[in-house]
C-alpha positions in Angstrom: 13.8 9.7 -10.8 12.0 7.8 -8.6 12.5 10.8 -5.5 11.0 13.0 -8.1 7.9 10.9 -8.1 7.4 9.8 -4.6 7.7 14.0 -4.0 4.3 14.5 -6.2 1.4 15.6 -4.6 -1.1 12.5 -3.1 1.6 9.9 -3.9 2.3 9.5 -0.3 -1.5 9.4 0.6 -2.2 6.7 -2.2 1.0 4.8 -1.2 0.2 4.7 2.2 -3.6 3.8 1.6 -2.8 0.7 -0.9 -0.1 -0.5 1.6 -3.2 -0.6 4.2 -4.8 -2.7 2.1 -4.8 -5.9 -0.5 -6.1 -3.8 -3.1 -8.7 -0.8 -4.1 -10.2 -0.2 -6.9 -10.1 3.5 -9.1 -13.2 5.3 -7.5 -12.2 4.0 -3.9 -9.2 5.6 -4.1 -10.5 9.0 -5.3 -13.2 8.5 -2.5 -10.4 8.2 0.4 -8.4 11.2 -1.1 -11.6 13.6 -1.6 -9.1 16.5 -2.2 -7.8 15.5 -5.2 -9.1 15.5 -8.3 -9.8 12.3 -10.3 -7.8 13.0 -13.2 -5.1 14.2 -11.2 -5.3 10.6 -9.3 -5.7 8.7 -12.7 -2.5 10.5 -13.7 -0.7 9.8 -10.6 -1.4 6.2 -10.5 -0.3 5.8 -14.2 3.0 7.1 -13.3 3.6 5.0 -10.3 2.4 1.9 -12.5 4.8 2.7 -15.1 7.4 2.8 -12.5 6.6 -0.6 -11.2 5.3 0.8 -7.6 1.9 -0.1 -8.2 0.2 -2.5 -10.2 -3.4 -3.0 -11.7 -5.5 -5.5 -12.6 -8.7 -5.2 -14.5 -12.0 -6.6 -14.0 -15.3 -6.9 -15.6 -16.3 -6.1 -19.3 -15.3 -3.7 -21.7 -18.0 -1.4 -20.8 -18.2 -1.9 -17.1 -14.8 -2.5 -16.0 -12.7 -1.7 -12.7 -9.3 -1.2 -12.5 -8.0 -2.4 -8.9 -4.6 -1.1 -7.8 -2.2 -2.4 -5.4 1.2 -1.4 -3.9 4.2 -3.7 -5.2 7.0 -4.5 -3.4 8.9 -1.5 -5.1 6.4 0.4 -3.4 6.7 -0.9 0.0 10.4 -0.1 -0.6 9.5 3.6 -1.3 7.4 4.2 1.7 10.6 3.6 3.6 11.3 7.2 2.4 8.8 8.9 4.0 9.6 7.0 7.2 13.1 8.2 6.8 11.8 12.0 6.1 9.7 11.3 9.3 12.7 10.0 11.4 14.9 13.3 10.6 12.1 15.7 11.1 11.7 13.9 14.4 16.1 14.2 15.4 16.0 17.5 14.2 12.7 19.0 15.4 11.8 20.1 11.5 8.0 20.9 11.8 6.3 22.7 9.0 
């Protein structure tokens, strides 16, 4: 099930993005991945949160809250799948 999740569209970009910083709030993630629809990013982040690949915290009042996301240890481990993919593609000269 985890492989199915990390193979989804924009998951790789979200995880690498969150891994490069301490945390980002939702709008920042959307701005960094402009080709993705906000609803799609929201659903993807929720799935990643449900699988404990990212963590989230909310700051502010009920009307003006920001949700911040960060990659968890499991999320950092998940990035190894992408690195392995790169190694295999390089080793066997696989290109898209």
